[in-house]
C-alpha positions as CSV (number, residue, x, y, z in Angstrom):
1,M,67.3,21.9,-8.4
2,M,63.6,21.2,-8.0
3,T,62.5,19.3,-5.0
4,E,59.7,16.8,-5.1
5,T,57.5,19.2,-3.0
6,S,58.1,22.1,-5.4
7,T,57.3,19.9,-8.4
8,N,54.1,18.7,-6.8
9,N,53.2,22.3,-5.9
10,R,53.7,23.3,-9.6
11,K,51.6,20.4,-10.8
12,T,48.9,21.2,-8.3
13,A,48.9,24.9,-9.3
14,R,48.6,23.9,-13.0
15,L,45.7,21.5,-12.3
16,C,43.9,24.2,-10.2
17,L,44.4,26.7,-13.1
18,A,42.9,24.1,-15.5
19,F,39.8,23.7,-13.3
20,E,39.5,27.5,-13.0
21,L,39.7,27.9,-16.8
22,F,37.1,25.2,-17.3
23,E,34.8,27.0,-14.9
24,A,35.4,30.3,-16.6
25,G,34.6,28.7,-20.0
26,L,31.3,27.3,-18.6
27,E,30.4,30.7,-17.3
28,I,31.2,32.3,-20.6
29,M,29.0,29.8,-22.5
30,R,26.3,30.2,-19.9
31,Q,26.3,34.0,-20.5
32,N,26.3,33.4,-24.3
33,L,23.2,31.1,-24.0
34,K,21.4,33.7,-21.8
35,R,22.1,36.4,-24.5
36,R,21.0,34.1,-27.4
37,Y,17.9,32.9,-25.6
38,P,16.7,35.7,-23.3
39,G,13.3,34.1,-22.6
40,C,14.7,30.9,-21.2
41,G,14.9,30.2,-17.5
42,V,17.8,29.0,-15.5
43,N,16.9,25.3,-15.8
44,E,16.6,25.5,-19.6
45,I,20.0,27.4,-19.9
46,E,21.6,24.7,-17.8
47,R,20.1,22.0,-20.0
48,M,21.5,23.7,-23.1
49,L,24.9,24.1,-21.4
50,E,25.0,20.3,-20.6
51,E,23.9,19.5,-24.2
52,W,26.7,21.8,-25.5
53,L,29.3,20.0,-23.3
54,L,28.2,16.6,-24.4
55,E,27.1,17.0,-28.0
56,R,29.1,19.7,-29.8
57,D,29.9,19.1,-33.5
58,G,33.2,17.3,-33.8
59,A,33.1,16.2,-30.2
60,P,30.3,13.6,-30.0
61,H,31.5,12.3,-26.6
62,G,33.1,15.5,-25.2
63,D,36.6,16.8,-25.8
64,V,38.5,13.7,-24.9
65,S,38.2,9.9,-25.1
66,G,37.4,8.1,-21.9
67,R,34.5,7.6,-19.5
68,I,31.4,9.6,-20.3
69,F,29.9,11.4,-17.3
70,K,26.9,13.6,-16.6
71,P,27.8,17.3,-16.0
72,A,25.3,17.4,-13.1
73,K,28.1,15.7,-11.1
74,L,30.1,18.9,-11.4
75,K,27.5,21.1,-9.8
76,K,28.2,22.5,-6.4
């Protein structure tokens, strides 16, 4: 039988994994942009990454419905 604590731990682990996968996806796309546009600086690559997050074909407001936010809030 699962206790409330073990259920919460599993949910926490899944959420942490989702965040890690999101960060990995960002890093993969960042590397793709660097390869596609080798002459661009860090700021331009970050601008293109933010644009990709917000304005991809088929996802005019990102991947899900809800509140629109600026990716800069995610930066460390």
